[in-house]
C-alpha positions in Angstrom: -26.4 51.3 -31.6 -22.7 50.7 -31.2 -22.4 50.1 -34.9 -24.0 53.4 -35.7 -21.8 55.2 -33.3 -18.7 53.5 -34.6 -19.5 54.3 -38.2 -19.9 57.9 -37.3 -16.4 57.9 -35.7 -15.0 56.2 -38.8 -16.6 58.8 -41.0 -15.0 61.6 -39.0 -11.6 60.0 -39.2 -11.9 59.4 -43.0 -13.1 62.9 -43.9 -10.8 65.0 -41.7 -7.2 65.6 -41.2 -6.3 66.8 -37.7 -3.4 69.2 -37.0 -2.8 67.6 -33.6 -4.1 65.2 -31.0 -6.2 67.9 -29.2 -8.1 68.7 -32.4 -8.9 65.0 -32.8 -10.2 64.7 -29.3 -12.2 67.9 -29.6 -13.9 66.6 -32.7 -14.6 63.2 -31.2 -16.0 64.8 -28.0 -18.3 67.1 -30.1 -19.6 64.0 -31.9 -20.1 62.1 -28.7 -22.1 65.1 -27.3 -24.2 65.3 -30.4 -24.8 61.6 -30.5 -25.8 61.3 -26.9 -27.9 64.4 -26.5 -29.3 65.4 -29.8 -29.5 62.3 -32.0 -33.0 60.8 -31.4 -33.1 57.2 -32.4 -35.9 55.0 -33.6 -34.7 52.0 -31.6 -34.9 54.1 -28.4 -38.5 55.2 -29.1 -37.2 58.5 -30.7 -35.3 59.5 -27.6 -31.6 60.3 -27.3 -29.2 57.8 -25.6 -28.8 60.3 -22.7 -32.6 60.5 -22.2 -32.9 56.7 -22.1 -30.1 56.4 -19.6 -31.9 58.8 -17.3 -35.2 57.1 -17.9 -33.8 53.6 -17.2 -32.0 54.8 -14.1 -35.2 56.3 -12.8 -37.7 53.6 -13.8 -35.6 50.4 -14.0 -32.9 51.0 -11.4 -32.5 47.2 -11.0 -30.6 47.0 -14.3 -27.8 49.2 -12.8 -25.2 48.2 -10.3 -26.1 49.1 -6.8 -25.1 52.6 -5.9 -24.2 53.6 -9.5 -24.2 57.4 -10.1 -25.2 58.0 -13.7 -23.6 61.4 -13.6 -20.3 59.5 -13.8 -21.2 58.0 -17.2 -19.2 59.6 -20.0 -22.1 61.2 -21.9 -20.3 64.5 -22.5 -22.9 66.8 -21.1 -24.2 69.4 -23.5 -22.9 72.3 -21.5 -19.3 71.0 -21.4 
Protein backbone atom coordinates (compact mmCIF):
# COMPACT_ATOMS: atom_id res chain seq x y z
CA UNK A 1 0.00 0.00 0.00
CA UNK A 2 2.84 2.40 0.75
CA UNK A 3 4.22 1.90 -2.74
CA UNK A 4 0.84 2.78 -4.29
CA UNK A 5 0.56 5.90 -2.15
CA UNK A 6 4.12 6.98 -2.91
CA UNK A 7 3.68 6.45 -6.65
CA UNK A 8 0.61 8.72 -6.51
CA UNK A 9 2.64 11.44 -4.79
CA UNK A 10 5.40 11.02 -7.36
CA UNK A 11 2.86 11.38 -10.18
CA UNK A 12 1.49 14.60 -8.68
CA UNK A 13 4.99 16.04 -8.38
CA UNK A 14 5.95 15.07 -11.94
CA UNK A 15 2.77 16.35 -13.62
CA UNK A 16 2.36 19.65 -11.82
CA UNK A 17 4.22 22.89 -11.23
CA UNK A 18 3.26 24.67 -8.04
CA UNK A 19 3.35 28.44 -7.67
CA UNK A 20 4.21 28.18 -4.01
CA UNK A 21 4.61 25.84 -1.07
CA UNK A 22 0.99 26.27 0.05
CA UNK A 23 -0.33 25.08 -3.33
CA UNK A 24 1.89 21.99 -3.06
CA UNK A 25 0.64 21.20 0.44
CA UNK A 26 -2.97 21.80 -0.64
CA UNK A 27 -2.58 19.33 -3.52
CA UNK A 28 -0.89 16.71 -1.35
CA UNK A 29 -3.56 17.02 1.36
CA UNK A 30 -6.27 16.61 -1.27
CA UNK A 31 -4.55 13.45 -2.54
CA UNK A 32 -4.20 12.14 1.02
CA UNK A 33 -7.90 12.76 1.66
CA UNK A 34 -8.93 10.98 -1.55
CA UNK A 35 -6.55 8.09 -0.96
CA UNK A 36 -7.66 7.49 2.63
CA UNK A 37 -11.41 8.06 2.27
CA UNK A 38 -12.47 7.31 -1.30
CA UNK A 39 -9.94 4.90 -2.81
CA UNK A 40 -11.25 1.42 -2.03
CA UNK A 41 -8.48 -1.16 -2.30
CA UNK A 42 -8.64 -4.83 -3.16
CA UNK A 43 -5.97 -5.67 -0.59
CA UNK A 44 -8.25 -4.13 2.07
CA UNK A 45 -11.25 -6.19 1.00
CA UNK A 46 -12.52 -3.27 -1.10
CA UNK A 47 -12.53 -0.85 1.81
CA UNK A 48 -10.72 2.46 2.14
CA UNK A 49 -7.69 2.82 4.44
CA UNK A 50 -9.76 5.00 6.80
CA UNK A 51 -12.53 2.38 6.96
CA UNK A 52 -9.98 -0.30 7.80
CA UNK A 53 -8.34 1.78 10.55
CA UNK A 54 -11.75 2.27 12.17
CA UNK A 55 -12.57 -1.44 11.76
CA UNK A 56 -9.26 -2.61 13.21
CA UNK A 57 -9.53 -0.15 16.08
CA UNK A 58 -13.00 -1.45 16.92
CA UNK A 59 -12.46 -5.20 16.33
CA UNK A 60 -8.72 -5.71 16.90
CA UNK A 61 -7.87 -3.10 19.48
CA UNK A 62 -4.93 -5.19 20.68
CA UNK A 63 -2.90 -4.24 17.60
CA UNK A 64 -2.93 -0.57 18.73
CA UNK A 65 -0.91 0.95 21.52
CA UNK A 66 -2.87 1.22 24.73
CA UNK A 67 -4.95 4.36 24.94
CA UNK A 68 -4.40 5.33 21.31
CA UNK A 69 -6.98 7.73 19.92
CA UNK A 70 -7.39 7.04 16.20
CA UNK A 71 -8.82 10.51 15.69
CA UNK A 72 -5.23 11.72 16.07
CA UNK A 73 -4.15 9.73 13.00
CA UNK A 74 -3.35 12.00 10.06
CA UNK A 75 -6.07 10.71 7.74
CA UNK A 76 -7.20 14.15 6.54
CA UNK A 77 -10.88 13.87 7.31
CA UNK A 78 -13.17 14.37 4.29
CA UNK A 79 -14.76 17.45 5.82
CA UNK A 80 -11.44 19.27 6.32
